[in-house]
C-alpha positions, 0 to 999 in steps of 0.5 A: 500500500502506498504511503499517505503522500503517494495515493491516487486522486479519483475522478467521478463522472456524472455517468458513474454516480451511484444510486445504491445509497440510502434514499428518502421518498420524493427525492433521489440521492446519487453517491459520488464520494464514499467509502464504497466508491473511492475508499474515503473514511470520513467524507460522503459527497453526492447529489440529490435530485428533487423532481418538480412539484415534489416533497421529500419525506421527513428525515435526518442524518444522525450524527452527521453534519450536512453541507448543501450547495444548490446547483439548480432550481429553487428547493425549499428546506423545511424544519421545525423550530421549538418556538417558531414552528415550521420554518421554510428556507427558500433557496436559489442556485449558488446558496449553501445550507447547513444541516446540523446533526440530528435535525429532522427536515425535508426538501421540497421543490415547488416548481411545477416544471423543473427539477432541483439539484443540490450537491451534498457533503457529510462528515461521515463517509456513509450516507446516514438517512433516518426517515421519521414520521414528522419534523417534531424534534424529540432528541437530546438537549445537548449535542450528544446522542439522541434519547 
């Protein structure tokens, strides 16, 4: 095995993205960089497509932080705040969204004609997706594991 300074770089083309990753209804995740595809051990990165006039199921990503970059469309990211109720982040191409660990949320694409495409990166190489019944948070009051 090569030392840390002599390993290879990996190019992932759009045609080689894999749909063999955790999914949530109403959206399609495609895996690009992961332990499975390139041998990463602390990073997962991929693409998500939300079809026109579609809403994903409610879900969270466990202990993983998630960074999202909006490539096209105007997806909306919805979550529940304890005192403000449901909050909707309306986005545009070029926007970034940060999803903290354990926060239930969903993606929506209100556009009746065009899909929304985002690039996602996570702090774990695996695509942790935990589908939940609703956005109401019932987890811990600290940043530890959920109760």
